Each structure stands twice: as structure tokens, then as C-alpha cells.
N, C-alpha and C positions, 0 to 999 in steps of 0.2 A: 680536653675539648678546643681550650683556646691555642693549643698548638697547630689545629688543622687549618684556621684561617691563613696562619703564618705561612704554613707551607704553599698554599695556594697563591698569597702574596708574593712570596719568592719565587715562584716558577713563572708568575705572572710578569714580574720585573722581567726575568730572563727572557721570557717570550716576547716581549715588547721591544725589550732590547735588542733581541735578534732580528726583529722585524727591521729595527731602525737602522742597524749595521748593514741588512742585507738592502735597504732600499738604498742607503747612502752607497755602497759599493756599486749598485746598479745603476745609480744616478752617475757616479764616477766613470765607470766603464762606459755608460753611454756616452759622457763627454768626451771622452778618449777618441772613441770609434769617431764620433762627427768631426773631430778634430783632425783625425787622421783621413779621412774621407774628404774634409775640405782641403787638405793639404795636397793628396793627391789630385782633385780638381783643379787646384791651382797651378799644380806643376804640369799637369795634363794641358791646360789652356796656354802654357807657355811653349810647348812643343810644338816643333816645325809643321806638324799635322794638324794643329788645334781646328782650323777650320775648312780642312777637307771634307767633303760630303761623306756621309756614313747611313748605314740603313737604320732604321728604326728595329726595336724589338730584341736587342740585346740582353742576355741573361746576365744578371750581376754576376753570378759564378762563372758561367761557359761562354761569356761573350756571344760572339757569332758563331762560333767554332761548332758548337753543337748542332745548329742548323745546317752548316756545312756536312758534318757528318752523317744528320738523319737524311736529308735529301739524297735523291740519287746524283750520283759523283757529277759535280761541276753545274749543276741545277743551279743551287743556290748564288752562284757569280752571275750567271745569264740573267735571272730575276732580279737581283741586285742593280745590274747596269741597266737592265730595262726600265727598272723603279726609279732610279736616281737620272737617268737620262745622262751616263757619264760612261767615261771607259777608266777613270781614275777615281777610286774612293778609298776608304778604310773601313776596317772591321775591327771588333774589339776582340782582343784575343782571351783565351780562356784564364782562370786563375788568376784576373788583374794584370796579366801580361800585358806589355806594351803594345798600343795598336799595331795593327798589320797593313801595311799599304798593297791593294792591288791594282795592279798595273795593265790595262789592257790597249793602251795607246801605240800604235805602230811605230812611231818614230822613237817612243822612250824603248820599247822592246829592243828596237834594232841598234839603239846605242849602247844599252848594258851589253847586249848578246854579241855584237860585233866588235866593239870598240873598248870595251870597259869588263869584260865576262871575268876577268883575273881578279878584280877589285868587287866581285860578287859571287863568293864562294857559295856551296850547300851551306845551309842553315845549321844551326846547332844540334837539330833533332834531324835532319836527313842525312847528314856526313857519317855520325855513327851506325845510322841504319844500312847504309851502303856496305860499311867495314863489315859488319856481321853476314850479310846477305850474300854478298859478291867479292870481299876481300880489299884490301889495299891497292887496288888494282888501277886501270883507266879512267872509270867511271868515280873512283874516291879521291883520286890526286888533286890537289889543289897546287895554284902555281904556275907561273906560265913556263918556266925552263922544266920544271919535273914534267909537266904534262906534254909539252913539245917531244921530251925525251920517250914518253911512252907511246904516244902517236906515232912517231918515228919507229919504233920496234915494230907495232902491229900493222901500221898503214898499209903497206906496201901487198900484204897478205889479204887484204879486202878490197884491192883497187878494182878496176873494171876489167883489167887485163887478167887478174888473178880470179875471179869470177867466170870468165869465158874460159880459161882454163879447167875448172873445176865444176862447171854448168852441168856435167854428165851426174854429178853427185847429186844434184838436188834433183833432177829429174829420177834418179833412181829411188831415193826417199818418197817422193810423189807417188811413184808406181807402186810402191810397197802398202802406202795409205790406201790406195784404191783397191788393192788387191785384199786386204783385210776386212774394208768396209763392205767390199761385195760380198765376202763371206758371210759377215754378220747378218746382212740383208737375207742372204739365201735360207739360212738357218732359221730366220725368223720370219718365213712364208713370204718375202718380198716386201716387208716395210719394219722399218724399226726406229724408236725415237733414242735418239743419242744427244750426250752432253758434248756439244760441238766442240766446244775448246779444248777438253780433253782429248778428244780424237785427234785434233789436227796439231795437238802438242806433241804428240807422238811421231809425227813427220817431222817438226819444225826441232824437236832434239836430235833427231835422226839426220837432217841437214847439217846442222852444225858439229855433230859427232862425225860425220864423213868428212864434210869440206874442211872443216879447220882442224881436224886431229886424226883423221884416218882411222876414225874409232867405229867399231859396228855396235850400236845401240840396239839391233836387230828390229828396225822397224819403230823403235820406242817401247819395244816390250821385253828387252833384255831385264835382269836384274839390276843391274846399275842404274839403268833408265828409270825403273819404277820406283827405287828409291829415291831417286832425285826428285821425280814429279809427285811422289808422297808427301817427302818431306815440305814441298813447296804449297801442297795442298793443305798441309797442316799447319802451314804458317799462315796461310789465306785466312783458314777458320778463325784463328786466334785473332788476326788482325781486324776482321769485320765485326766480331764481337764487342760488347760492352766493354769487357775489360780491356780489348784492344784499343778501343775510345779513351778510355780513362788513362791509360798507360802512355798513349801518345801525348795527352795533354799533360800530364806529369812531365814528363821527359821535355816538353817545348818549356815547360816553367822552371825545372829543376835538371837542367844538362847533366849532372854530376851523378844522377840516377842510371844514366847509361852505362854505367861502369858496376852495375850491382847485379847479382845472380838473379835476374827475375824472369820468370816462366817466359812470358811472351818476348823478352829478349833471347832466351835459349832457342825459342822456336825457331826464331831468324836465323841464327847462327848453325842449326842443324841442317840447313840447306848446303850451306858452304862445306861442312864438315863431311857430309854424306860424298860430297864431289872429292873432297882432299882424300878420303879413306879408300874411296872406290876407283873411279875411272883416272883421276889424277895420279894417285899412286901406281896405276900400271901403266900410264904415259911415261911416268918419270921410269920406272924400272925401264921401259923399252929403250929409252933415249940412251941406255948405257952403250957406249960404243957405236951407236947407229950415225948416219951421217947428216951433219946438220948445214949442208950446202943449198936445198932448196929455199924456196922462197913463199912456202906456205907458212900457214900462221906457226904450226907445231914446229916446224924447221927453224925459223926465227927466233921461237921461244927458247928453242933448247939451244941455239948457237949463242945468245945472249947468256944463258945460264952456264954453259960449258966456259964461256969467258969472263966470267964473275961479273957480268952487267946487271944481272938480276939474283937474287937468293933464292933459294929453293921455295920459300915462304912465298916471294912475289911469284915465282911461276907459277905455282899452284893458286893462287889467287889469280891470276890471269886467265888460266884453264877455268876457274868457277865462273867468273865474269863472262865469258863468251859463251860457255854452256847454257846460263841461264837468261842472260840479257839477250843472246842470240836466238831463243828458243821462246822464252814465256811472251813477250811483248808481240812477237808475230802471230804467234798462235792465238793471243786474244784477239789481235784484230782481223785476222782470218775468222776466227768463229763469228765475230759482229758482222763480218762481210755475209758470210752464209745466212746468219740470223734476217738481215736485211733482205737479201735474196729471197728467204723462204716467205717473209711477208709482203714482199713486192714481186709476185710472179711474171707480170709482164718485165720486169727489169731483169730477171733472171732469165727468161727466152729469149729476150733482146741478145743477152751475152751468150747464150749457149746457141744463137745462130751464128753470131759471129765466130764463134769458136770452130763449130762444124765448118763453117764456109773455107776455112784454111785446108789448103791440100795436106793430105797426110795428117800426121800430128805435130806439136810442137817439136822441133828439131834438137837432139842430144848435143849436138855441135853447133848448134847458133843461139847465142845467147839474144842475138837480134829478134829472135822470131816473135818472142813475147811484145816487142815494140811494134810487130807490124798490126797488133788489134787495138785500135783506137779506142774501143768500148770496155774492154778490159782494162787499159789504162785509166780510163776515166770512171772505172768502179773501183779502182786502187786508190784512186785520189779522193774520190768521195768519201770511202770508209776512214781514210785517215784523216780529212776533216771533220766528218761526224761523229768516230769513234776514235780518238786518239789513245793510245795505249797508257798515256801520263796525262790525267786532265788538268791537271795543273801542275806547276812548277814552282819551288821556293828558293829564294837566294835570300842573302844579308849582305850588306853593305860593309865593307871592311874599313872605310873611309867617308868623309863628307864628298857629296856630290851636287849637281845639279842637272837636273833631267830634262832633255828638250821635249815639248810636247808638238803632236801633232795638230792637235786640237785644243783650242784653248779651254780651259777649267774655271768654270765660275765657283768659287768658293762659297760656303755657306755666310759669309760676312760681306758678300759682294765684290769681291776681288775677281778681276780677269787677269789671269796668270797664262803665259807662253812656255813658262818653264818651272820645274817644281826642286826646291832644295831637298836634301836628303841629307841626314845625319848618320853618322858612323852607329853602325850596329843596327840599321834598320830593316826590319824582315819585309820582304817583297814577296810577293804572289802573282805569278803571271797565268791567269785561268785561261787555259788552252782550249778546254772544250768549250768554254762561253765564247771566246774571240772566234772560232772556228763557225758557230753558229749563228753570228750576228746579222739580224734581219735589215740593220742599215747598211751593211756592206753586200750583204747575198740576195738581198729581196727575200728570199723562201728559206731563210739559213737554216730553220727549224725542220726543213724537211730534208728527206734523204733522194737525191735526183743526181743521178752521175752525169745525164745529160749537161749540165751545167757546164763541165769542162770541155765540150764541144763547142761551145757558145761564147761570146766575148765575156772574158771575167772583167769583174770589178777593175777599178784604177789601182795600179800597183801600189800608190802611195797610202791607199787605205788597207794595205795586206800587210802581214809580215814578209820579210824576206829569208825565210826558210825556204828548204825544199819546196817546189810547188808551190811557194806562197803561203806555208803551212808551218806549225811548231811541231809537228808530230816527231820530228828527227831534231828538235832544237835549232840553233843556228850559230853561225860565227865558229871560232876555234873550237868550240864544244858541239859540234854537230855531231851526232852518231857516226862513229867510225864503220859502222857496218850497216848504213843504210842503203847501199847499192846491193848488197847480199840481201835485206830484208825485203826491199821490193821485188827483187828478182824471184825470190821463194815464194813470196805471197803471188806472184802471177801465174807462177808456173803451177803450184799445188792448187790454187784457185781453179784454173783452166782445167786442169784433169779431173778435179771433181765435178764440174758443172757439165763436163762434158759425157762424164759417165753416169751421174747420179741426178735425181730430182730432190730438191728440199724443199719440205712444207712447212708452215707455221701450224704449231701447236696451241696456240692462244695464249700460251704462257705471258705473264705480265712480269717484265724485268725490271728490277730496280740494281742501279750500278754501285757499288762501292769500291773504296780503294785502300789498300793495302799498300803494295810495292808497284803493283799494277792493277789495272782495271779489273774487277771480279763481279760477275753477274750472278744476283740473288735471284730466284724465282719467288715472286711473291706469293706468300700462302706456304712456301715452303722454306721458310728462313732456316728451320733447324736443319736443313741438307745443306751439304757443302755448295760451292758457287758452281752452277750450271747452266748451261744456257741450251735448254731442250728444243731438238729440230725433228721432224720426221724426214726419214730417207727412203727413196724407193730408187729402183733404177731406171734409167732413160728409157 
């Protein structure tokens, strides 16, 4: 019996000893953690952005990036600009990533985009995504000499003269869409609710097929067109999911993950591979022995390929980029235009009256016909201001720099500065969506009102210097090469649809998410793929 107390005594000692060891370990670990956090705080306090304003409420794990992702695209930046009363501020990066600088000052943006853009390439999370989606083509390439070489290769094929020569192809694609939609309405007894971006995408991919590559996508309904559009849709679904957000944050914090075979990354690459294995392969086969004397996009690419100026991989990547970049962004912008017109029937009716007032129809051989419609032009500009395809743009500095500021910045330490030092490796975001909706610039920037473009505009020094004082097509040497074609097809397709159909509001509440372009999510139907529901009837 004497042995029993001994047993209890033995295990009691072990237990209390274990508690002591555990407590000692916990205290030690806590001290180490506090020391590391103190060191991080000290290092951040020495950082060049230490007293730049920052919104409150950052998550310890996700910084401010979770709020950017959870709110409708671009809204978080607009809210913070209003809250802080500044157009220069910083946000906390996820997973303790270095602070991200948000720049909406017009002079700083012009300085970077027009004078120093090659010193501010795409960030380490954006550039690999472009390579997966569109290949190593014009949108991916960095460095002035290589970028200029690629722009020189494709630029003439997208000039004003080239668009004039190929205008009939845009009109033909628009008419095909009108016929398909009219048939759908008749089948459904005079009214149908459509996902408007998906329908318009059939026309925009048809345009780039006809205009750029003399390829028939059959109004967006051919097998290769459907494969491309479906792979993009699957990529978008993955990108707007919780997994998509986690993947993005991990890739930003640990860029080497870009080279692992992750499912989210594979979904992005599938878009390009579908184009490579389908239409690009067919175009390459057709090029054998074909003439390369033309100045259209296909001829210029084949000519460069046949003279070994670009490799086969580069050729196929160029085809991928122009098919997706030339169709997806324009279709999304058109979709949002039709959605706004559905919600604002008086604007829609004013546009219809102007279009109907033209004698005959928009002329196949007259590219200037769309410019004779000032209200159509105003709707185009207002849509690009209110719904830019890319709500924000992300760059990183290759070297230390100093940004000039249009508006002096008051720091949290009370300094008033007219220029902002930038260190090498600083991630910078241009909040394009928020910039376009500033009440301080536009007065009623949060309202969709095309008439503003027929009135006196804000002072030029308060606006960016991109096309029409907008950043929808970027600015400077990296302005979108195909912006003329994008604007022209937007006007042609929109005019054709408004002339023939009425668009009605369904009451759907939309929340915008971002993958590689804006994706509309219907609130309450988040489980469904991105869609922008609009009811359509015949005029």
C-alpha cells in the first residue's frame, strides 16, 4: 500500500514539471514573438512611407486586402479616399507584406505612365498571371526596347486607317449578334432575360476573329469560340472564389508559388492553351505558303514569323492575347453600358432617338458615321469612366524615385510635402475606378450621367492625361494598342442593339469582383457564374 502514494508523488512531480516546462516555453515564445513584432514595428517606422496616411481597421493577417476583395470592385479605394480626404495613402498588405502605396494624384500618375513607365513594370503577382492567361506577348513584355519592338510589329494593324479598311467586319459581327438575339426573343414570346455580357462577348470575339485573323467564329457560336469563352468563364469562377482570394494573397507574399502546379493557376493557363490548340493552330496551318504582304494583323504576324523575327510560341501567344484582350474587356464594358441604360430608361431613349435620327443606318464604309452621334460618344465615355474594365492597376518600382504631386500631401506627422520619395521594390496601385468617380473632380462622380461629356469638363490639371482624360486604356507608351478598335466596335455594337431592342432593368443587385477583368455577381446568386441579367424586348 505504501507504494501507491509513491506512484502519485512520481506522477505529480512529472505533471507539475510538465506545467512548468509548458509555461516556460509559452513565456519564451511570447517574448520572441513580441520581440519580432517590435522589430517589425521599428523597421516599418523607419520606412519611407511611415507617416503616409492609412485607413484604420486593417486585419493583422489580411491587412486591408481582404476589404478590397470583399467589397464591390474599386469601392474600398473610393471609400478610403473620401475617408482620409487624400489621393495618396498606403494600405497594409496581406500576410505582413510590405505596405502598398495607393496613388490617385493626377500629376504622379502622369509622371509614372508617360515618363517613367519602364521603371514601373507589372508587379510580381500580375506579370506571371498575364503570361498564363495571354502568353509572353505585348501585354507581358517589359523593357523599353522589347516593348517598342512588339508595338511596332502590331501597331499598324490597329491604326485608324486599318480600322477604316476593316470597318465592314465590325458591322457584320454586330448584325450577326442582332439576328441571334432577335431569334431568342421571338422564341421566348417577345421578351427574354439574358446575361448581357455573355451575349455581347459573342460579338466581340467575332469581331477580333474577323478583323484580326480573318477567322470565322460564327458569331461566337463556333466550337472553338465556345471552348475559349467557357475556359475564360471557368477561370473567372475560380478567381472570384474564396480559394481565388487565398491563392492571390499567397502569390503576392510568396511569388515563387507562381511556378507550382496549382489548380487556380492551371485554370488561368487553360484559356491560352485552348486558343493555342484550336484557332492559333489552325491559323498557323493556313499560313503555310500564304502571302504575308498585307498590313493586317495576321499578315504582319506571319511575316515576322516567316523571317524569324518571332518564334512560333511568340506567334501563338500574340494570337491568344489579341483574341482575349480584344474581346473580353470590350464585352464587359458593353455589358455594363446596357445594364446602365436598362436602369436609366430616359438615357436609353435619348440615345435611341439620336441613332434613329440618322438617315439610313450606320454606313459599312464610313468609320466616321459613329462620330456623328455626340450622345453615343457621351455614353461611350461615361461608361468607360464609370465602369473601367480594369478597376485598378498594379505596378512596382525598379529603382528609387521621387513622385511629383499635383496636390500637397499632409502626413500623419504634420509634414506637408509636394513630392513623395519611392524606394526600389515599392508596390503601387492606381485606383482607376475610384479616380473616375471622384466627387471632388466631377461633382456628381457617383452618378451615371452621359450629359456631363456635352458640358464643360473639369479643369485638365485635375484629370489624368489618358484617352478622354480617363485611364480606361492606360496612358503613355503602354496605352492599349487596340483602343481605337475597342471604341469603334463598342459604338457600332451598342448603336445596333439600341436601334433594334429595348433593355429593361430586372432589379438585380450587382456586386463587382475582379479576376483578370471585371466580373458582375448577382447578389443572392453568388453560387451562379458571373452574369449581368437584363430583360430584352424588340423596339
